[in-house]
C-alpha positions as CSV (number, residue, x, y, z in Angstrom):
1,M,168.2,104.6,46.4
2,R,165.4,103.3,48.6
3,R,162.2,102.1,46.8
4,S,158.9,103.1,48.3
5,S,155.3,103.6,47.3
6,S,152.4,105.7,48.2
7,T,148.8,106.0,47.1
8,I,147.0,109.3,46.5
9,V,143.2,109.2,45.8
10,A,141.5,112.4,44.5
11,A,138.0,113.0,43.5
12,L,138.3,114.8,40.2
13,T,135.7,117.0,38.3
14,A,135.6,117.8,34.6
15,A,137.9,120.5,33.5
16,T,135.7,122.5,31.1
17,L,132.4,124.1,31.6
18,A,131.0,122.1,28.5
19,A,131.4,118.9,30.6
20,P,128.3,118.0,32.7
21,A,128.9,117.0,36.2
22,A,127.6,113.7,35.4
23,T,130.6,113.0,33.1
24,A,133.3,113.5,35.7
25,Q,135.2,110.4,36.7
26,Q,137.3,109.5,39.7
27,F,140.9,108.4,39.4
28,K,143.6,107.4,41.8
29,T,147.3,107.6,41.6
30,Q,150.1,105.3,43.1
31,K,153.7,106.3,43.2
32,F,156.7,104.0,43.2
33,N,160.2,105.3,43.7
34,I,162.0,103.0,41.3
35,G,165.6,104.6,41.9
36,G,168.1,104.6,39.1
37,E,170.1,107.4,37.6
38,G,169.5,109.4,34.4
39,A,167.0,111.8,32.9
40,F,164.1,110.3,30.8
41,D,161.9,110.5,27.7
42,Y,159.3,107.9,26.6
43,L,157.6,105.1,28.4
44,S,156.2,101.8,27.0
45,V,154.4,98.9,28.3
46,D,154.9,95.5,26.9
47,P,152.4,92.6,26.6
48,M,153.5,91.3,30.1
49,G,152.6,94.6,31.8
50,R,156.2,95.6,32.4
51,V,157.1,99.3,32.1
52,F,160.2,100.3,30.2
53,V,161.4,103.7,31.5
54,S,164.2,105.3,29.4
55,R,167.1,106.9,31.6
56,S,169.5,108.4,29.2
57,T,172.2,105.6,29.0
58,H,170.0,102.7,29.8
59,I,166.3,101.4,30.0
60,M,165.0,100.4,33.4
61,V,162.2,97.6,33.2
62,V,159.7,97.8,36.1
63,D,156.8,95.6,37.2
64,G,153.8,98.1,36.7
65,S,151.8,96.4,39.6
66,S,154.5,96.7,42.4
67,G,157.2,99.2,41.0
68,K,159.8,96.4,41.5
69,V,162.8,96.7,38.9
70,L,163.0,93.6,37.0
71,G,165.9,94.4,34.7
72,D,168.0,96.8,32.8
73,I,168.9,97.2,29.1
74,P,172.5,98.9,29.1
75,N,174.4,100.8,26.7
76,T,171.7,102.8,24.9
77,P,173.3,106.3,24.8
78,R,170.8,109.2,24.7
79,V,167.9,106.6,24.5
80,H,164.4,107.9,23.9
81,G,162.1,105.0,23.7
82,A,161.3,101.4,23.1
83,A,158.9,99.4,20.9
84,F,158.0,95.6,21.0
85,V,157.3,92.9,18.5
86,P,155.8,89.8,20.3
87,K,155.6,87.9,17.1
88,W,159.4,87.5,17.0
89,N,160.0,88.1,20.6
90,H,162.1,91.2,19.9
91,G,162.2,94.7,21.2
92,F,164.0,97.8,19.9
93,T,165.2,101.1,21.2
94,T,166.2,104.5,19.8
95,N,169.6,105.5,20.8
96,G,170.2,109.1,19.8
97,G,173.7,109.1,21.1
98,D,175.2,106.6,18.6
99,S,172.4,106.6,16.0
100,T,171.6,103.0,16.6
101,S,168.7,100.9,17.6
102,T,169.4,98.3,20.3
103,M,167.5,94.9,19.5
104,F,166.9,92.8,22.5
105,D,165.0,89.6,23.5
106,L,161.8,90.5,24.7
107,K,161.6,87.7,27.5
108,T,165.2,87.8,28.8
109,L,166.1,91.4,27.9
110,A,169.3,90.1,26.6
111,V,170.7,92.4,24.0
112,I,170.9,90.8,20.5
113,K,172.7,93.4,18.6
114,K,172.9,97.3,17.8
115,I,171.4,98.3,14.3
116,P,172.8,101.5,12.7
117,A,169.7,103.4,12.1
118,G,169.7,106.9,10.7
119,I,171.9,109.9,10.5
120,N,171.5,111.4,13.9
121,G,168.8,112.2,16.6
122,L,166.9,109.0,16.9
123,D,163.8,109.8,18.9
124,G,160.3,108.3,18.4
125,I,159.8,104.5,17.6
126,M,156.8,102.5,16.5
127,Y,155.9,99.1,15.3
128,D,153.5,98.6,12.4
129,A,151.9,95.1,12.7
130,S,150.1,95.4,9.1
131,T,153.7,95.5,7.5
132,D,155.5,93.9,10.3
133,R,158.1,96.7,10.4
134,V,159.6,98.9,13.1
135,L,160.4,102.4,12.5
136,T,162.8,104.7,14.1
137,I,161.9,108.3,13.8
138,D,164.9,110.6,13.6
139,H,165.4,114.5,14.2
140,S,167.9,115.2,11.4
141,K,168.1,117.6,8.3
142,P,165.9,116.4,6.6
143,G,164.0,114.3,9.2
144,T,163.8,110.7,8.4
145,A,162.3,107.3,9.5
146,V,164.4,104.2,9.3
147,V,162.4,101.1,8.5
148,I,163.7,97.8,10.1
149,D,162.7,94.1,9.5
150,P,162.0,93.2,13.3
151,N,162.9,89.5,12.6
152,A,166.3,89.8,11.0
153,G,167.1,93.2,12.7
154,T,168.1,94.6,9.3
155,V,167.3,98.0,7.8
156,V,165.0,97.8,4.9
157,T,164.8,101.6,3.7
158,T,164.9,104.9,4.9
159,I,161.9,107.3,4.4
160,T,162.8,111.2,3.9
161,L,160.2,113.3,5.7
162,T,159.1,116.8,5.0
163,G,160.2,118.3,8.2
164,D,163.3,118.4,10.4
165,G,161.5,117.5,13.6
166,P,159.5,114.4,13.3
167,E,158.2,112.9,16.5
168,G,155.6,110.1,17.1
169,G,154.2,107.7,14.4
170,V,151.1,105.5,14.1
171,G,149.8,103.2,11.4
172,D,146.1,102.7,10.4
173,G,146.7,99.1,9.2
174,K,145.4,100.1,5.9
175,G,148.6,101.1,4.1
176,H,149.4,104.4,5.8
177,I,151.7,105.6,8.5
178,F,151.2,109.2,10.2
179,I,154.1,111.1,11.6
180,N,153.8,114.3,13.6
181,L,156.2,117.0,12.6
182,E,157.0,119.2,15.6
183,D,158.8,122.0,13.6
184,K,155.9,122.3,10.9
185,H,152.9,121.8,13.2
186,A,151.8,119.1,10.7
187,I,151.5,115.4,9.9
188,D,153.4,113.4,7.1
189,V,151.3,110.6,5.5
190,V,153.6,107.7,4.5
191,D,152.4,105.0,1.9
192,T,153.6,101.7,3.3
193,K,153.8,100.2,-0.3
194,T,156.4,102.7,-1.5
195,W,157.6,104.0,1.9
196,K,157.3,107.4,0.7
197,V,155.4,110.6,1.9
198,I,152.3,111.1,-0.1
199,D,150.8,114.0,1.7
200,T,151.4,116.5,4.5
201,W,148.5,117.9,6.6
202,S,148.7,121.1,8.7
203,I,147.2,120.6,12.1
204,A,147.7,124.3,13.2
205,P,147.0,125.9,15.7
206,C,148.6,122.7,17.2
207,E,151.9,123.9,18.6
208,G,154.7,121.5,18.2
209,P,152.8,118.1,18.0
210,T,154.8,115.3,19.7
211,G,152.8,112.2,21.1
212,I,150.4,110.5,18.6
213,A,147.8,107.8,18.9
214,Y,145.3,106.3,16.6
215,D,141.9,104.9,17.1
216,A,141.0,102.1,14.6
217,K,137.2,101.9,15.2
218,T,136.7,105.7,14.4
219,N,139.8,106.1,12.0
220,R,140.9,109.2,14.2
221,I,144.5,110.5,14.9
222,F,145.3,112.1,18.1
223,S,148.2,114.6,18.3
224,G,149.5,115.9,21.5
225,C,150.0,119.5,21.6
226,D,150.8,122.2,24.2
227,D,147.7,123.7,25.5
228,N,145.4,122.4,22.7
229,S,145.5,118.8,21.4
230,V,143.8,118.0,18.2
231,V,141.9,115.2,16.7
232,T,142.1,114.6,12.9
233,D,140.1,112.4,10.4
234,A,142.7,110.0,9.1
235,A,140.8,109.7,5.8
236,T,140.8,113.4,5.0
237,G,143.3,115.2,7.2
238,K,140.7,117.4,8.6
239,I,140.8,118.6,12.2
240,V,137.5,117.4,13.8
241,A,137.9,118.3,17.5
242,H,140.3,120.3,19.9
243,I,141.0,119.2,23.5
244,P,142.4,121.7,26.1
245,N,145.4,120.6,28.1
246,G,148.4,121.6,30.0
247,G,151.8,122.7,28.5
248,S,155.0,120.7,27.9
249,V,153.3,117.6,26.4
250,D,155.6,115.0,24.9
251,A,153.3,112.0,24.5
252,I,149.8,110.8,24.7
253,G,147.9,107.7,25.6
254,W,144.9,106.1,24.1
255,D,142.9,103.3,25.9
256,A,140.6,102.1,23.0
257,S,138.2,100.0,25.0
258,Q,137.6,102.7,27.7
259,K,137.4,105.3,25.0
260,L,139.8,107.6,27.1
261,L,142.7,109.9,25.8
262,Y,145.3,110.7,28.3
263,I,147.4,114.0,27.8
264,P,150.2,114.3,30.2
265,S,151.6,117.9,30.9
266,G,155.0,118.7,32.3
267,D,153.2,121.2,34.5
268,G,152.3,118.4,36.7
269,N,149.0,116.9,35.6
270,V,147.3,114.5,33.0
271,T,144.3,115.7,31.1
272,V,141.8,112.8,30.5
273,A,139.2,113.2,27.7
274,H,136.3,110.7,26.9
275,Q,135.5,110.1,23.1
276,D,131.7,110.6,23.1
277,S,131.6,110.3,19.3
278,P,134.3,110.3,16.6
279,D,134.4,114.0,16.6
280,K,133.3,115.0,20.2
281,Y,135.3,114.8,23.4
282,T,134.7,115.6,26.9
283,V,137.3,116.4,29.4
284,V,136.4,114.1,32.5
285,A,139.2,114.8,34.7
286,T,142.5,116.4,35.4
287,V,144.6,114.2,37.4
288,P,147.6,115.7,39.6
289,T,150.9,113.9,39.0
290,M,154.4,115.6,39.3
291,R,156.0,118.5,37.7
292,G,157.9,117.2,34.7
293,A,156.0,114.0,34.1
294,R,155.3,114.9,30.4
295,T,155.3,111.4,28.7
296,I,153.0,108.5,29.1
297,A,152.2,104.9,28.4
298,I,149.0,102.8,28.6
299,D,148.5,99.2,29.7
300,E,145.3,98.6,27.9
301,N,144.9,95.1,29.5
302,K,144.7,96.5,33.0
303,H,143.6,100.0,32.0
304,V,146.4,101.7,33.8
305,A,148.3,104.8,32.5
306,Y,151.9,105.4,33.6
307,V,153.9,108.6,33.9
308,F,157.4,109.1,35.3
309,T,159.7,111.9,36.4
310,P,162.9,112.1,38.5
311,E,162.8,114.4,41.6
312,Y,165.8,116.6,42.0
313,G,167.2,118.1,45.1
314,P,168.5,121.7,45.6
315,P,171.4,122.7,43.4
316,P,174.7,123.4,44.7
317,A,175.5,127.0,45.4
318,G,176.7,128.8,42.3
319,A,175.6,125.9,40.0
320,T,174.7,127.0,36.4
321,P,171.9,125.7,34.2
322,P,172.8,122.5,32.0
323,A,173.4,123.1,28.3
324,G,170.3,122.7,26.4
325,G,168.2,122.8,29.3
326,R,165.1,124.3,27.7
327,G,165.0,127.1,30.3
328,R,165.4,124.9,33.2
329,G,167.4,126.3,36.2
330,P,170.4,124.4,37.7
331,R,169.5,121.0,39.3
332,G,170.7,119.1,42.3
333,P,171.2,115.3,42.5
334,I,168.3,113.0,41.8
335,V,166.4,112.3,45.2
336,G,163.6,110.2,43.9
337,A,162.5,108.8,40.6
338,W,158.9,108.5,40.5
339,L,156.7,106.0,38.2
340,I,153.1,107.0,38.8
341,A,150.2,104.6,37.9
342,I,146.8,106.2,37.1
343,T,143.8,104.0,37.4
344,H,140.0,104.7,37.8
């Protein structure tokens, strides 16, 4: 597929009446057609500024500045995401199709081995620097999180969660991991000394929390939810703020030094909210992207947010929707695969 780029610059205004005009910020988007085949899920940015784009059976590795494809990690059936451990020069994936995590060399992208990790449904993935452990987060009955030693590439233990639909996870560096539960509209709190759930916090009316981020400075957890994302005090489990956003949210991004929270919507936009104080957030822009771009990753060094979505042509006459298509209609072939960089 031909690779191309285009730049769209838009002056954007605050999305709520509560946000004064002075707080609005300008953002620009740059689009790269990276080609390739396969659907997608999570994006990740490594310390070198490379964007890892999951594509169903493989992960494309892309230069975030130019959109040039730099490499590929193969044989990752129904892959969802990737996490990085620069300390050991290792990366890890979540492969839902064969319940494994692919361990690879972070510099060369060469596959080192595949680690059996979970019963089924591997989805979210995270690295907790305070314990030096990778967690794969698995949709299963019950939901689990598999703890992996990132140096040896071996399973340390498995955490049994309280819901069947765990999604993203983050650590506070103080002995706790927080994992969104999509099916329970809640957060499980895991003690990293025992690797057991010690509490479960309801974050209703948050619908189906998926993406999650954490701000160490204010000790706040951000959970991405359809239409209304929430901010939770990580010390008490109390919801301290609500942020309006679009639907079909599947990840969120936090740029700590800029105090900006990015909430992507599959409707075709990204809500950007500024942290005015630990418990106050102002929407400063709604950035147009493309329909379907529901996940996001942040390069905190360059202050760039990335979203991705394939673009499909018209379906053949008489085509039927795919099984498990979440209400989508039939699709034609992929005619573009767009990595979109958001800067301001």
